[in-house]
C-alpha positions as CSV (number, residue, x, y, z in Angstrom):
1,M,99.6,107.9,82.6
2,V,99.7,105.6,86.2
3,V,98.7,108.9,87.8
4,E,95.6,109.5,85.6
5,Q,94.6,105.7,86.1
6,K,94.5,106.4,90.1
7,D,92.9,109.4,89.9
8,T,90.1,108.3,87.8
9,D,89.7,105.2,90.2
10,H,89.4,107.6,92.9
11,T,86.9,109.9,91.5
12,R,85.0,107.1,90.7
13,I,84.4,105.9,94.0
14,V,83.8,109.6,95.2
15,H,81.0,109.7,92.5
16,L,79.6,106.3,92.9
17,P,78.2,106.9,96.3
18,R,77.2,110.5,95.4
19,L,75.4,109.6,92.3
20,G,73.0,107.2,93.7
21,G,74.7,105.9,96.8
22,E,76.3,102.8,94.8
23,G,79.1,102.8,97.0
24,T,78.3,99.7,99.1
25,K,81.7,99.9,100.2
26,D,80.9,102.9,102.1
27,P,77.3,102.6,103.3
28,S,77.9,104.8,106.6
29,A,79.2,107.8,104.3
30,D,76.3,107.5,101.9
31,G,73.5,106.9,105.1
32,T,71.0,105.1,102.7
33,P,72.5,101.2,102.5
34,A,68.9,99.8,102.3
35,P,67.8,101.5,99.1
36,A,71.2,100.8,97.6
37,A,71.8,97.2,98.3
38,P,68.8,95.9,96.5
39,G,69.4,98.1,93.8
40,P,73.1,98.2,92.6
41,P,74.1,95.0,93.8
42,A,74.8,93.6,90.7
43,L,76.1,97.0,89.1
44,T,78.5,97.0,92.0
45,S,79.9,93.7,91.4
46,P,81.3,94.2,87.6
47,A,82.1,97.7,88.3
48,A,84.2,97.4,91.6
49,A,85.9,94.1,89.7
50,G,86.7,96.1,86.7
51,G,87.6,99.4,88.6
52,Q,89.6,97.6,91.0
């Protein structure tokens, strides 16, 4: 079960920036920190806190 949780976390981080650049932690990888900063700032806050 622990492995599944870790796998989900990893997939989440990889999907977030791929879905809509919500991965503020990796703005360089997304290449679009401008539209992602003013958009998902509040969504990333609760998501990152709950995910971690």
